[in-house]
C-alpha positions in Angstrom: 149.1 172.3 176.8 148.5 169.6 174.6 145.3 167.5 173.5 144.9 164.0 172.7 142.1 162.6 170.9 140.9 159.5 170.7 137.7 157.5 169.2 135.0 156.4 171.3 133.5 152.9 170.2 129.9 152.5 172.0 126.6 150.5 171.7 123.4 152.3 170.7 122.7 152.6 174.5 125.7 154.4 175.2 125.9 156.6 172.6 121.9 157.8 173.2 122.8 158.3 176.7 125.7 160.7 175.3 123.6 162.0 173.1 121.0 163.0 176.2 123.5 164.7 178.4 124.7 166.7 175.5 121.0 167.8 174.8 121.0 168.7 178.5 123.9 170.4 178.4 122.8 172.4 175.7 119.7 173.6 177.2 121.2 174.7 180.3 123.7 176.4 178.1 121.1 178.5 176.8 119.1 178.9 179.7 122.1 180.8 181.2 122.3 183.0 178.4 119.0 183.9 178.4 119.5 184.7 182.1 122.2 187.3 181.4 120.7 188.0 178.2 117.6 189.6 180.6 119.9 191.2 182.9 121.7 193.3 180.0 118.2 194.0 178.3 116.6 195.4 182.2 119.1 197.7 182.9 121.5 198.9 179.7 119.5 198.0 176.5 116.5 199.3 177.4 117.4 202.6 178.1 120.7 203.4 175.6 120.3 206.8 175.4 120.8 207.4 179.3 124.4 206.3 179.3 127.8 207.1 177.4 130.1 204.3 175.6 132.4 204.1 178.6 129.3 204.0 181.2 127.1 201.3 179.5 130.2 199.4 179.2 130.6 199.2 182.7 127.0 198.6 183.5 127.0 195.7 181.3 130.0 194.1 183.3 128.3 195.2 186.5 124.4 194.7 186.5 124.6 191.1 184.2 124.4 187.8 185.9 127.7 187.0 187.5 129.2 182.8 187.0 128.9 182.5 190.9 125.5 183.2 191.1 124.3 181.0 188.3 126.9 178.2 189.9 124.8 178.2 192.9 121.4 178.0 191.0 122.1 174.7 190.2 120.9 173.6 193.2 117.9 175.0 192.5 117.6 173.9 189.0 118.2 170.2 190.1 114.7 170.4 192.4 113.3 172.0 189.7 114.6 169.1 186.9 115.2 165.8 189.0 116.8 164.6 185.5 119.6 167.0 186.0 120.5 165.3 189.0 121.7 162.7 186.9 124.7 164.5 185.1 127.6 165.0 186.8 127.9 168.3 188.9 131.3 169.0 187.2 130.0 168.6 183.5 126.9 171.4 184.4 129.3 173.7 186.1 131.7 174.0 183.0 128.4 174.3 180.6 128.2 177.8 183.2 132.0 178.6 182.8 131.3 178.2 179.2 128.9 181.1 179.2 131.2 183.2 181.7 133.8 182.8 178.8 131.6 183.8 176.0 130.9 186.9 178.2 134.5 187.9 179.0 135.1 187.3 175.3 132.2 190.3 174.8 133.5 192.7 177.3 137.1 192.3 176.1 135.5 193.1 172.7 133.9 196.2 174.3 136.7 197.3 176.0 138.9 197.5 172.9 136.7 199.3 171.0 135.5 196.7 168.9 131.8 196.2 167.7 131.0 192.8 169.3 128.7 190.7 168.6 126.3 189.2 171.2 126.8 185.4 172.4 124.2 183.4 170.4 121.9 180.5 171.2 123.0 177.2 170.7 121.2 174.8 168.2 121.3 171.0 167.6 124.1 171.1 165.6 125.8 174.3 167.2 126.5 172.4 170.4 128.9 169.7 170.2 130.8 169.0 173.6 130.9 168.4 177.0 133.6 168.8 179.8 134.9 167.1 182.9 137.4 169.4 184.7 140.5 167.7 186.3 140.2 163.7 187.4 136.3 164.1 188.6 133.5 162.1 187.1 135.7 159.9 184.6 138.3 157.0 185.3 140.0 154.6 183.3 138.5 151.2 184.5 140.9 148.9 182.5 143.5 149.2 179.3 144.7 152.7 180.0 147.5 153.3 177.9 146.7 150.0 175.5 145.3 149.8 172.0 142.1 149.8 173.5 140.8 150.8 177.1 137.8 151.0 179.3 136.7 154.5 179.5 133.9 155.0 182.7 131.9 158.1 183.0 129.8 159.0 185.6 126.4 158.5 185.5 126.9 157.4 181.8 128.6 154.1 181.8 131.6 152.4 180.2 132.8 153.2 176.6 135.8 151.8 175.0 138.7 154.2 173.8 140.2 153.5 170.7 144.2 154.2 172.2 145.8 155.1 168.7 148.5 156.4 170.1 150.4 156.9 173.9 149.0 160.0 176.1 151.8 162.1 177.5 151.6 164.7 180.6 149.5 165.3 183.3 145.5 165.1 182.6 143.7 168.7 183.1 140.2 168.2 181.7 138.1 165.6 179.4 136.2 166.7 177.0 133.8 164.4 175.3 132.4 165.5 171.5 130.5 164.8 169.0 131.7 164.9 165.2 129.1 164.0 163.3 128.2 160.5 163.6 131.0 159.7 165.4 132.1 160.0 169.4 135.2 161.0 170.7 137.2 162.0 174.1 139.4 164.9 174.1 142.3 164.7 176.8 143.8 167.9 177.7 147.4 167.6 178.9 149.8 169.4 180.4 153.0 167.9 178.8 156.6 169.5 179.4 158.0 171.1 176.4 161.6 169.4 174.5 163.4 171.5 172.7 164.9 170.5 169.6 168.5 170.7 168.6 169.7 173.6 167.7 169.2 174.2 164.1 171.5 177.1 162.0 169.4 177.2 158.8 166.3 179.9 158.9 163.4 179.7 156.3 161.3 182.9 154.6 157.7 180.9 153.5 155.5 183.0 151.3 152.2 180.7 151.2 150.4 181.2 147.8 148.0 178.9 145.5 150.1 177.9 142.7 152.3 176.6 145.4 151.1 176.0 149.1 154.3 177.4 150.3 157.3 178.9 148.1 160.7 178.8 150.7 163.4 181.0 150.6 166.2 178.0 149.7 163.8 177.5 146.6 161.9 174.7 147.6 158.2 174.2 147.0 155.3 172.3 149.0 152.9 171.8 146.3 149.2 172.5 147.1 147.2 168.9 147.5 143.7 170.7 146.4 141.7 168.7 148.6 138.4 170.4 148.0 138.9 170.9 144.2 139.5 166.8 144.0 136.5 166.6 145.8 134.0 169.2 144.2 132.1 167.2 142.2 131.5 164.7 144.5 130.2 167.2 146.6 128.0 168.9 144.0 126.2 165.7 143.1 125.9 164.7 147.1 124.1 168.4 147.8 121.7 168.1 145.0 120.9 164.7 146.2 119.8 166.5 149.5 118.3 169.0 147.3 115.9 166.3 146.1 114.9 165.2 148.8 111.5 166.6 150.9 112.4 168.4 153.8 112.2 166.9 156.9 111.9 163.1 155.5 114.1 160.7 156.7 115.9 159.9 153.2 116.7 163.9 153.6 118.4 163.1 157.0 120.3 160.1 155.5 121.3 162.5 152.1 122.6 165.1 154.7 124.6 162.6 157.2 126.6 161.4 153.7 127.2 165.0 152.6 128.8 165.6 156.1 131.0 162.8 156.1 132.6 163.8 152.7 133.3 167.2 154.3 134.4 165.7 157.3 136.8 163.6 155.0 138.1 166.5 153.4 138.7 168.6 156.8 140.7 165.6 158.0 143.0 165.2 154.6 143.6 168.9 154.9 144.4 169.0 158.7 146.7 165.7 158.1 148.6 167.6 155.5 148.6 170.6 157.8 150.1 168.7 160.4 153.1 166.9 158.5 153.9 169.8 156.6 154.2 171.9 159.7 156.1 169.4 161.3 158.9 169.1 158.6 159.4 172.7 159.1 159.6 173.2 162.8 162.1 169.9 162.6 164.5 171.6 160.3 164.4 174.9 160.9 165.5 177.4 163.9 163.6 180.2 162.7 160.8 180.4 160.6 158.8 183.6 159.1 155.1 184.1 157.5 153.8 187.3 156.5 150.6 188.3 158.6 148.0 187.6 156.0 143.9 188.3 157.0 142.7 185.6 154.8 139.0 187.7 155.7 140.3 190.8 153.5 141.7 188.5 150.7 138.8 186.7 150.3 136.2 189.6 150.8 133.6 190.0 147.9 134.7 192.6 145.2 132.2 195.9 145.6 129.9 195.9 142.6 130.8 198.8 140.2 127.8 201.0 138.5 128.4 203.8 135.8 126.3 206.9 135.8 123.2 205.6 134.4 123.0 202.8 137.3 124.1 199.8 135.3 126.3 197.2 136.7 129.4 196.9 135.0 131.7 193.9 135.1 133.9 194.0 139.1 135.7 190.3 138.4 133.7 189.0 140.9 133.6 185.5 139.1 137.2 185.4 139.0 137.7 186.3 142.4 135.4 183.7 143.9 137.6 180.9 142.1 140.7 182.4 144.2 139.1 182.6 146.9 138.0 179.1 146.9 141.5 178.0 146.3 142.6 180.6 149.2 140.2 179.0 151.8 141.0 175.3 150.3 144.9 176.0 151.8 143.2 177.1 154.7 146.4 179.2 155.4 145.9 180.5 159.4 145.4 176.5 160.4 148.4 175.7 159.0 150.6 178.8 160.9 148.7 178.2 164.1 150.1 174.9 164.0 154.1 175.8 163.1 153.3 178.5 165.9 152.2 175.9 168.7 154.7 172.9 167.3 157.4 175.5 167.6 156.5 176.7 171.1 157.5 173.4 172.1 160.3 172.6 170.3 162.6 175.9 171.3 161.6 177.5 167.5 161.1 180.9 166.6 158.0 182.0 164.7 158.0 185.7 163.2 155.0 187.3 161.1 156.0 190.3 158.9 154.0 193.0 156.8 153.1 191.4 154.2 153.0 195.1 152.1 154.9 195.2 148.6 156.8 191.7 149.6 156.1 190.2 145.9 157.4 193.1 144.7 160.3 194.1 145.7 163.7 192.1 144.7 165.0 190.6 147.1 169.0 191.5 145.6 168.5 195.4 145.4 165.4 196.1 147.1 163.8 197.8 144.1 160.4 197.9 144.1 158.5 197.1 140.4 154.4 196.5 140.5 154.3 193.4 138.9 150.4 191.8 137.7 149.0 188.2 139.4 149.8 186.4 135.8 153.5 187.5 135.9 155.1 184.5 137.8 159.0 184.9 137.0 160.8 187.7 139.1 163.6 189.7 136.3 164.8 192.6 138.1 167.9 194.9 136.2 170.1 193.9 138.8 170.4 190.6 137.6 168.3 189.1 139.5 166.4 186.1 137.8 164.5 183.8 140.0 160.6 182.0 140.3 158.3 185.2 141.5 157.3 183.2 144.6 160.7 182.4 145.9 161.9 186.2 145.6 158.9 187.1 147.7 159.8 184.3 150.1 163.5 185.6 150.5 162.4 189.0 150.8 160.2 187.6 153.9 163.0 186.1 155.3 165.1 189.3 155.4 161.8 191.2 156.9 161.9 188.6 159.8 165.4 188.9 160.3 165.1 192.8 160.9 162.2 192.1 163.3 164.1 189.5 165.6 165.3 191.2 168.4 169.0 190.4 169.4 170.1 187.2 170.8 167.1 185.2 169.9 169.0 182.6 167.8 172.7 181.0 167.4 174.3 182.6 164.5 176.4 180.4 164.3 177.5 176.3 165.0 180.3 177.4 167.4 178.2 180.0 169.2 
């Protein structure tokens, strides 16, 4: 599955109509969630002591309102609220499907013994899109596949679409999404995977903050630090928002300007991730990462107290700067992009346990604890190289051990 995202160019009347459809979809989502929440609280939550955990989970699945019942209720909703008749039925049905998927994930977490958070209501700034499944409710009226196309949306009208790249495969869904003040159409397509030519070069990658990534062959990918470079401007824009009166038009304009700057940073980071991941997938057959848990790495240090109850320094200030650099790098998004690109290119991605990878010598396997300030690996066996490169070599060795037999060619003649 591959998504193709294009910018929508529409007049004010059409944008107002798109926003109206989005608001109605959000209202329906919250109403469907309210109905399910009421059923859950009536049958299960109100009398928790009557059931053990296993029975409560079963009753939660059985007694809450189901997808098909809510889907049938759309007929009655349209009679009570005639404005919903102006929205394509497929869009409304997809809203109900979103609620179903939300509860499916809730039940899955409960089944796995996790502590799930109950689905939340969506505010105006938390619901951003509506979807046409398949080819129902939309069509290209002219210019499909050209730089400018005209897309006709049922009960909304025609909008211009900037087709900056050619679409591929069979279209499965069309999602119309609002991102700040801009609107986009996203086509989810089923594309036939075209494997790349076999590469006989593997790589282990150590993700970091000094360098974005250190490769096991001694190369580095520099950290672009998009957020850090824009930090002063963001602070100035945030101060401008804080000075404005809440609820005023000036504050709303200042918020839009701030959001635009955040969106620019996000797009810069995404562009960097796409280009770096494509370079790695094109070059290497097996790519090995550490299985990092970013949420744990960026956790706030616990407070320290002495016997008198006085709080002691716990390194939270220094940790805050490190956390900012980690989040600015976006490791999880990057590794996910590599996984997706590798799947269609016939490459292999392996994740290994990160424990002691930076403390182990890649030559002799000796483990020696290093501080974060120590950036050079020096071992008694004579191994001398950059600390991050040494860690990347260890990661590659662990990846090779984790690979099942026959997953990659071992020579050019294989």
